[in-house]
N, C-alpha and C positions, 0 to 999 in steps of 0.2 A: 638212582633215586629223586625227585626233591621234596625241597624242607619248605616251599613257600616263597622263601625269600628270593626274587633277587634279586641276581648277583650285581653284587659291580663294576660300572667300566674301566675299557681295557684306561693306562697311560694316556695314548691316543686322544680317548676320549675323552681324558681328563686336560688334555692341556688344549685339545677346542674347544673343553667349556671357558675354564680359565681364558684361553683368550676371547673366546666374546664377551662372558662378562670383567675383562678391561678392558675389550674395546683394543688392546694391541697384543701382539704380535710379544714383543719384550717385553712394557712390565709383566706378562701373564709369568715369560721367560724368569722376570723375573728373582719374584715372584718365587713359581715355583721350585726357587731356587734357595731359596731365603728364611734364615725359623720368620714365625709365625707365631705373633705372640698366642692364636686364635687352636693354635695346634700343639702346648704347650711351647713353646719353642726351637720341636723338630723342625724341620724342613719337607718342604710336601713330596720336595719327586724324591728324596731318603725313602716312601715311607706306602710311596707306587705299587715296590717291589710280592708285595701281598694285600688278598684281597677287602682285609682289617683297615689297611692305610686306603687305600683307593679308598675305603668308606670315607673314613675320619675327611681328608681331603674333597670328597664330595659332597660331606655336610656343610665345611666351611664356605664350600666353590658357590651350594646351592642356596645357602641363610645369609649370611654376607655375614660371619661372626663376626666380632672385633672389627667388623668396615676393611672386611682384608689387609689391616697394617702391619706388616714388619715388623717385626722383631726390635723395639727400642737396644740399645744395647747401650 
């Protein structure tokens, strides 16, 4: 039974979206594997195992929240 919400995309789709956003596979992979301020310092790749985590990563990619900057050390 559906609750009316669209289920978040899978990890491969999110990686492709990141590649499109960054216009570079290398930059997308760096972003996916680095702590991100807009995700409270969490690493996007580590969030892709759950639907909630994928949704958070998608929101950052879609909105450009925090200008997709890496976490400052």
